[in-house]
Jmol script that loads the backbone (N, CA, C; Angstrom):
load data "model"
ATOM      1  N   UNK A   1      80.843  16.058  90.791  1.00  0.00           N
ATOM      2  CA  UNK A   1      80.506  17.149  89.898  1.00  0.00           C
ATOM      3  C   UNK A   1      79.299  17.891  90.460  1.00  0.00           C
ATOM      4  N   UNK A   2      79.362  19.186  90.426  1.00  0.00           N
ATOM      5  CA  UNK A   2      78.246  20.020  90.829  1.00  0.00           C
ATOM      6  C   UNK A   2      77.685  20.688  89.584  1.00  0.00           C
ATOM      7  N   UNK A   3      76.368  20.586  89.398  1.00  0.00           N
ATOM      8  CA  UNK A   3      75.717  21.136  88.211  1.00  0.00           C
ATOM      9  C   UNK A   3      74.884  22.346  88.587  1.00  0.00           C
ATOM     10  N   UNK A   4      75.024  23.405  87.840  1.00  0.00           N
ATOM     11  CA  UNK A   4      74.200  24.599  88.002  1.00  0.00           C
ATOM     12  C   UNK A   4      73.526  24.830  86.655  1.00  0.00           C
ATOM     13  N   UNK A   5      72.207  24.644  86.620  1.00  0.00           N
ATOM     14  CA  UNK A   5      71.464  24.748  85.370  1.00  0.00           C
ATOM     15  C   UNK A   5      70.556  25.966  85.423  1.00  0.00           C
ATOM     16  N   UNK A   6      70.667  26.820  84.392  1.00  0.00           N
ATOM     17  CA  UNK A   6      69.863  28.027  84.314  1.00  0.00           C
ATOM     18  C   UNK A   6      69.099  28.054  83.003  1.00  0.00           C
ATOM     19  N   UNK A   7      67.927  28.688  83.055  1.00  0.00           N
ATOM     20  CA  UNK A   7      67.154  28.946  81.846  1.00  0.00           C
ATOM     21  C   UNK A   7      67.285  30.440  81.582  1.00  0.00           C
ATOM     22  N   UNK A   8      67.707  30.782  80.375  1.00  0.00           N
ATOM     23  CA  UNK A   8      67.847  32.189  80.006  1.00  0.00           C
ATOM     24  C   UNK A   8      66.828  32.511  78.924  1.00  0.00           C
ATOM     25  N   UNK A   9      66.073  33.604  79.159  1.00  0.00           N
ATOM     26  CA  UNK A   9      65.048  34.013  78.206  1.00  0.00           C
ATOM     27  C   UNK A   9      64.797  35.499  78.385  1.00  0.00           C
ATOM     28  N   UNK A  10      64.850  36.244  77.314  1.00  0.00           N
ATOM     29  CA  UNK A  10      64.600  37.694  77.347  1.00  0.00           C
ATOM     30  C   UNK A  10      65.392  38.407  78.437  1.00  0.00           C
ATOM     31  N   UNK A  11      66.678  38.173  78.481  1.00  0.00           N
ATOM     32  CA  UNK A  11      67.584  38.815  79.430  1.00  0.00           C
ATOM     33  C   UNK A  11      67.267  38.502  80.882  1.00  0.00           C
ATOM     34  N   UNK A  12      66.656  37.364  81.138  1.00  0.00           N
ATOM     35  CA  UNK A  12      66.347  36.946  82.500  1.00  0.00           C
ATOM     36  C   UNK A  12      66.912  35.553  82.711  1.00  0.00           C
ATOM     37  N   UNK A  13      67.568  35.352  83.840  1.00  0.00           N
ATOM     38  CA  UNK A  13      68.125  34.048  84.205  1.00  0.00           C
ATOM     39  C   UNK A  13      67.327  33.472  85.364  1.00  0.00           C
ATOM     40  N   UNK A  14      66.936  32.209  85.222  1.00  0.00           N
ATOM     41  CA  UNK A  14      66.223  31.512  86.289  1.00  0.00           C
ATOM     42  C   UNK A  14      66.952  30.207  86.554  1.00  0.00           C
ATOM     43  N   UNK A  15      67.324  29.995  87.806  1.00  0.00           N
ATOM     44  CA  UNK A  15      67.985  28.748  88.171  1.00  0.00           C
ATOM     45  C   UNK A  15      66.939  27.670  88.397  1.00  0.00           C
ATOM     46  N   UNK A  16      67.195  26.500  87.862  1.00  0.00           N
ATOM     47  CA  UNK A  16      66.240  25.410  87.984  1.00  0.00           C
ATOM     48  C   UNK A  16      66.046  24.994  89.438  1.00  0.00           C
ATOM     49  N   UNK A  17      67.046  25.202  90.273  1.00  0.00           N
ATOM     50  CA  UNK A  17      66.891  24.868  91.693  1.00  0.00           C
ATOM     51  C   UNK A  17      65.820  25.744  92.347  1.00  0.00           C
ATOM     52  N   UNK A  18      65.673  26.975  91.881  1.00  0.00           N
ATOM     53  CA  UNK A  18      64.639  27.861  92.412  1.00  0.00           C
ATOM     54  C   UNK A  18      63.248  27.387  91.991  1.00  0.00           C
ATOM     55  N   UNK A  19      63.137  26.883  90.771  1.00  0.00           N
ATOM     56  CA  UNK A  19      61.869  26.329  90.296  1.00  0.00           C
ATOM     57  C   UNK A  19      61.515  25.098  91.134  1.00  0.00           C
ATOM     58  N   UNK A  20      62.497  24.233  91.334  1.00  0.00           N
ATOM     59  CA  UNK A  20      62.285  23.019  92.120  1.00  0.00           C
ATOM     60  C   UNK A  20      61.831  23.361  93.537  1.00  0.00           C
ATOM     61  N   UNK A  21      62.466  24.330  94.168  1.00  0.00           N
ATOM     62  CA  UNK A  21      62.111  24.740  95.523  1.00  0.00           C
ATOM     63  C   UNK A  21      60.679  25.265  95.580  1.00  0.00           C
ATOM     64  N   UNK A  22      60.295  26.085  94.623  1.00  0.00           N
ATOM     65  CA  UNK A  22      58.951  26.650  94.553  1.00  0.00           C
ATOM     66  C   UNK A  22      57.896  25.549  94.451  1.00  0.00           C
ATOM     67  N   UNK A  23      58.150  24.578  93.587  1.00  0.00           N
ATOM     68  CA  UNK A  23      57.205  23.477  93.393  1.00  0.00           C
ATOM     69  C   UNK A  23      57.107  22.614  94.645  1.00  0.00           C
ATOM     70  N   UNK A  24      58.231  22.257  95.230  1.00  0.00           N
ATOM     71  CA  UNK A  24      58.218  21.412  96.426  1.00  0.00           C
ATOM     72  C   UNK A  24      57.488  22.099  97.577  1.00  0.00           C
ATOM     73  N   UNK A  25      57.654  23.394  97.725  1.00  0.00           N
ATOM     74  CA  UNK A  25      56.953  24.135  98.768  1.00  0.00           C
ATOM     75  C   UNK A  25      55.445  24.082  98.537  1.00  0.00           C
ATOM     76  N   UNK A  26      55.016  24.178  97.282  1.00  0.00           N
ATOM     77  CA  UNK A  26      53.592  24.143  96.974  1.00  0.00           C
ATOM     78  C   UNK A  26      53.013  22.751  97.200  1.00  0.00           C
ATOM     79  N   UNK A  27      53.767  21.724  96.829  1.00  0.00           N
ATOM     80  CA  UNK A  27      53.317  20.346  97.062  1.00  0.00           C
ATOM     81  C   UNK A  27      53.118  20.122  98.563  1.00  0.00           C
ATOM     82  N   UNK A  28      54.080  20.557  99.357  1.00  0.00           N
ATOM     83  CA  UNK A  28      53.983  20.411 100.813  1.00  0.00           C
ATOM     84  C   UNK A  28      52.800  21.201 101.368  1.00  0.00           C
ATOM     85  N   UNK A  29      52.538  22.382 100.807  1.00  0.00           N
ATOM     86  CA  UNK A  29      51.420  23.217 101.252  1.00  0.00           C
ATOM     87  C   UNK A  29      50.080  22.537 100.981  1.00  0.00           C
ATOM     88  N   UNK A  30      50.063  21.614 100.025  1.00  0.00           N
ATOM     89  CA  UNK A  30      48.840  20.869  99.734  1.00  0.00           C
ATOM     90  C   UNK A  30      48.709  19.622 100.608  1.00  0.00           C
ATOM     91  N   UNK A  31      49.614  19.473 101.568  1.00  0.00           N
ATOM     92  CA  UNK A  31      49.533  18.386 102.527  1.00  0.00           C
ATOM     93  C   UNK A  31      50.175  17.085 102.079  1.00  0.00           C
ATOM     94  N   UNK A  32      51.011  17.154 101.053  1.00  0.00           N
ATOM     95  CA  UNK A  32      51.675  15.956 100.544  1.00  0.00           C
ATOM     96  C   UNK A  32      53.127  15.960 101.009  1.00  0.00           C
ATOM     97  N   UNK A  33      53.555  14.868 101.627  1.00  0.00           N
ATOM     98  CA  UNK A  33      54.953  14.753 102.027  1.00  0.00           C
ATOM     99  C   UNK A  33      55.791  14.367 100.810  1.00  0.00           C
ATOM    100  N   UNK A  34      56.924  15.002 100.651  1.00  0.00           N
ATOM    101  CA  UNK A  34      57.779  14.733  99.488  1.00  0.00           C
ATOM    102  C   UNK A  34      58.259  13.282  99.457  1.00  0.00           C
ATOM    103  N   UNK A  35      58.353  12.645 100.605  1.00  0.00           N
ATOM    104  CA  UNK A  35      58.795  11.247 100.637  1.00  0.00           C
ATOM    105  C   UNK A  35      57.759  10.304 100.042  1.00  0.00           C
ATOM    106  N   UNK A  36      56.513  10.785  99.888  1.00  0.00           N
ATOM    107  CA  UNK A  36      55.463   9.955  99.304  1.00  0.00           C
ATOM    108  C   UNK A  36      55.331  10.156  97.800  1.00  0.00           C
ATOM    109  N   UNK A  37      56.043  11.124  97.253  1.00  0.00           N
ATOM    110  CA  UNK A  37      55.938  11.429  95.826  1.00  0.00           C
ATOM    111  C   UNK A  37      56.769  10.438  95.020  1.00  0.00           C
ATOM    112  N   UNK A  38      56.110   9.836  94.024  1.00  0.00           N
ATOM    113  CA  UNK A  38      56.783   8.887  93.137  1.00  0.00           C
ATOM    114  C   UNK A  38      57.334   9.605  91.907  1.00  0.00           C
ATOM    115  N   UNK A  39      56.502  10.437  91.279  1.00  0.00           N
ATOM    116  CA  UNK A  39      56.961  11.218  90.124  1.00  0.00           C
ATOM    117  C   UNK A  39      56.523  12.666  90.287  1.00  0.00           C
ATOM    118  N   UNK A  40      57.349  13.552  89.789  1.00  0.00           N
ATOM    119  CA  UNK A  40      57.061  14.980  89.834  1.00  0.00           C
ATOM    120  C   UNK A  40      57.430  15.571  88.482  1.00  0.00           C
ATOM    121  N   UNK A  41      56.406  15.988  87.751  1.00  0.00           N
ATOM    122  CA  UNK A  41      56.622  16.592  86.437  1.00  0.00           C
ATOM    123  C   UNK A  41      56.449  18.100  86.568  1.00  0.00           C
ATOM    124  N   UNK A  42      57.441  18.851  86.103  1.00  0.00           N
ATOM    125  CA  UNK A  42      57.441  20.301  86.247  1.00  0.00           C
ATOM    126  C   UNK A  42      57.512  20.939  84.861  1.00  0.00           C
ATOM    127  N   UNK A  43      56.675  21.940  84.658  1.00  0.00           N
ATOM    128  CA  UNK A  43      56.617  22.652  83.378  1.00  0.00           C
ATOM    129  C   UNK A  43      56.862  24.137  83.639  1.00  0.00           C
ATOM    130  N   UNK A  44      57.845  24.690  82.963  1.00  0.00           N
ATOM    131  CA  UNK A  44      58.203  26.096  83.137  1.00  0.00           C
ATOM    132  C   UNK A  44      57.976  26.832  81.827  1.00  0.00           C
ATOM    133  N   UNK A  45      57.228  27.927  81.885  1.00  0.00           N
ATOM    134  CA  UNK A  45      56.973  28.765  80.710  1.00  0.00           C
ATOM    135  C   UNK A  45      57.783  30.050  80.867  1.00  0.00           C
ATOM    136  N   UNK A  46      58.935  30.140  80.208  1.00  0.00           N
ATOM    137  CA  UNK A  46      59.802  31.297  80.422  1.00  0.00           C
ATOM    138  C   UNK A  46      59.211  32.621  79.939  1.00  0.00           C
ATOM    139  N   UNK A  47      58.282  32.575  78.991  1.00  0.00           N
ATOM    140  CA  UNK A  47      57.739  33.838  78.477  1.00  0.00           C
ATOM    141  C   UNK A  47      56.977  34.623  79.535  1.00  0.00           C
ATOM    142  N   UNK A  48      56.396  33.942  80.535  1.00  0.00           N
ATOM    143  CA  UNK A  48      55.722  34.665  81.605  1.00  0.00           C
ATOM    144  C   UNK A  48      56.150  34.194  83.003  1.00  0.00           C
ATOM    145  N   UNK A  49      57.223  33.427  83.057  1.00  0.00           N
ATOM    146  CA  UNK A  49      57.815  32.929  84.320  1.00  0.00           C
ATOM    147  C   UNK A  49      56.838  32.105  85.152  1.00  0.00           C
ATOM    148  N   UNK A  50      55.923  31.403  84.482  1.00  0.00           N
ATOM    149  CA  UNK A  50      54.959  30.592  85.220  1.00  0.00           C
ATOM    150  C   UNK A  50      55.409  29.133  85.291  1.00  0.00           C
ATOM    151  N   UNK A  51      55.006  28.498  86.379  1.00  0.00           N
ATOM    152  CA  UNK A  51      55.401  27.116  86.648  1.00  0.00           C
ATOM    153  C   UNK A  51      54.146  26.300  86.947  1.00  0.00           C
ATOM    154  N   UNK A  52      54.065  25.141  86.319  1.00  0.00           N
ATOM    155  CA  UNK A  52      52.994  24.184  86.579  1.00  0.00           C
ATOM    156  C   UNK A  52      53.634  22.854  86.930  1.00  0.00           C
ATOM    157  N   UNK A  53      52.895  22.025  87.661  1.00  0.00           N
ATOM    158  CA  UNK A  53      53.444  20.717  88.002  1.00  0.00           C
ATOM    159  C   UNK A  53      52.335  19.690  88.203  1.00  0.00           C
ATOM    160  N   UNK A  54      52.720  18.430  88.100  1.00  0.00           N
ATOM    161  CA  UNK A  54      51.858  17.298  88.433  1.00  0.00           C
ATOM    162  C   UNK A  54      52.700  16.339  89.261  1.00  0.00           C
ATOM    163  N   UNK A  55      52.244  16.069  90.464  1.00  0.00           N
ATOM    164  CA  UNK A  55      52.929  15.129  91.351  1.00  0.00           C
ATOM    165  C   UNK A  55      52.046  13.905  91.531  1.00  0.00           C
ATOM    166  N   UNK A  56      52.646  12.738  91.394  1.00  0.00           N
ATOM    167  CA  UNK A  56      51.930  11.483  91.617  1.00  0.00           C
ATOM    168  C   UNK A  56      52.594  10.774  92.790  1.00  0.00           C
ATOM    169  N   UNK A  57      51.764  10.429  93.773  1.00  0.00           N
ATOM    170  CA  UNK A  57      52.304   9.756  94.953  1.00  0.00           C
ATOM    171  C   UNK A  57      52.429   8.256  94.701  1.00  0.00           C
ATOM    172  N   UNK A  58      53.092   7.588  95.602  1.00  0.00           N
ATOM    173  CA  UNK A  58      53.289   6.135  95.495  1.00  0.00           C
ATOM    174  C   UNK A  58      51.966   5.377  95.598  1.00  0.00           C
ATOM    175  N   UNK A  59      50.940   6.024  96.169  1.00  0.00           N
ATOM    176  CA  UNK A  59      49.618   5.401  96.271  1.00  0.00           C
ATOM    177  C   UNK A  59      48.717   5.758  95.093  1.00  0.00           C
ATOM    178  N   UNK A  60      49.229   6.563  94.162  1.00  0.00           N
ATOM    179  CA  UNK A  60      48.469   6.917  92.964  1.00  0.00           C
ATOM    180  C   UNK A  60      47.718   8.230  93.039  1.00  0.00           C
ATOM    181  N   UNK A  61      47.797   8.924  94.158  1.00  0.00           N
ATOM    182  CA  UNK A  61      47.161  10.240  94.286  1.00  0.00           C
ATOM    183  C   UNK A  61      47.877  11.231  93.368  1.00  0.00           C
ATOM    184  N   UNK A  62      47.090  12.052  92.674  1.00  0.00           N
ATOM    185  CA  UNK A  62      47.666  13.045  91.765  1.00  0.00           C
ATOM    186  C   UNK A  62      47.372  14.437  92.316  1.00  0.00           C
ATOM    187  N   UNK A  63      48.424  15.245  92.425  1.00  0.00           N
ATOM    188  CA  UNK A  63      48.327  16.608  92.931  1.00  0.00           C
ATOM    189  C   UNK A  63      48.986  17.523  91.920  1.00  0.00           C
ATOM    190  N   UNK A  64      48.364  18.667  91.675  1.00  0.00           N
ATOM    191  CA  UNK A  64      48.950  19.635  90.753  1.00  0.00           C
ATOM    192  C   UNK A  64      48.453  21.026  91.081  1.00  0.00           C
ATOM    193  N   UNK A  65      48.784  21.956  90.230  1.00  0.00           N
ATOM    194  CA  UNK A  65      48.326  23.328  90.448  1.00  0.00           C
ATOM    195  C   UNK A  65      47.506  23.787  89.238  1.00  0.00           C
ATOM    196  N   UNK A  66      46.291  24.291  89.523  1.00  0.00           N
ATOM    197  CA  UNK A  66      45.438  24.837  88.467  1.00  0.00           C
ATOM    198  C   UNK A  66      45.867  26.251  88.107  1.00  0.00           C
ATOM    199  N   UNK A  67      46.297  26.984  89.113  1.00  0.00           N
ATOM    200  CA  UNK A  67      46.775  28.344  88.915  1.00  0.00           C
ATOM    201  C   UNK A  67      48.303  28.301  88.845  1.00  0.00           C
ATOM    202  N   UNK A  68      48.893  29.091  87.975  1.00  0.00           N
ATOM    203  CA  UNK A  68      50.354  29.055  87.849  1.00  0.00           C
ATOM    204  C   UNK A  68      51.057  29.573  89.103  1.00  0.00           C
ATOM    205  N   UNK A  69      52.228  29.013  89.344  1.00  0.00           N
ATOM    206  CA  UNK A  69      53.154  29.559  90.329  1.00  0.00           C
ATOM    207  C   UNK A  69      54.089  30.474  89.546  1.00  0.00           C
ATOM    208  N   UNK A  70      54.527  31.554  90.151  1.00  0.00           N
ATOM    209  CA  UNK A  70      55.413  32.473  89.441  1.00  0.00           C
ATOM    210  C   UNK A  70      56.776  32.526  90.114  1.00  0.00           C
ATOM    211  N   UNK A  71      57.783  32.438  89.298  1.00  0.00           N
ATOM    212  CA  UNK A  71      59.168  32.509  89.765  1.00  0.00           C
ATOM    213  C   UNK A  71      59.673  33.925  89.502  1.00  0.00           C
ATOM    214  N   UNK A  72      60.330  34.487  90.487  1.00  0.00           N
ATOM    215  CA  UNK A  72      60.839  35.864  90.299  1.00  0.00           C
ATOM    216  C   UNK A  72      62.301  35.867  89.991  1.00  0.00           C
TER     217      UNK A  72
END
end "model"
wireframe off; spacefill off
backbone 0.3
color backbone group
């Protein structure tokens, strides 16, 4: 089965895969390898298309974003 999940809000469609890609790119930009991430919590605010996240590595390091990421 292939799943395509979208969030629809105010006549705008956002695919969750695009949110995931945006977050993973930012985590990598902070010098964290995705293979070291144990949990990744992602928060999407559709009213302003902002994305926040908290990544916890297997060693307990916590990485997140203070400034929102924006999905177009």
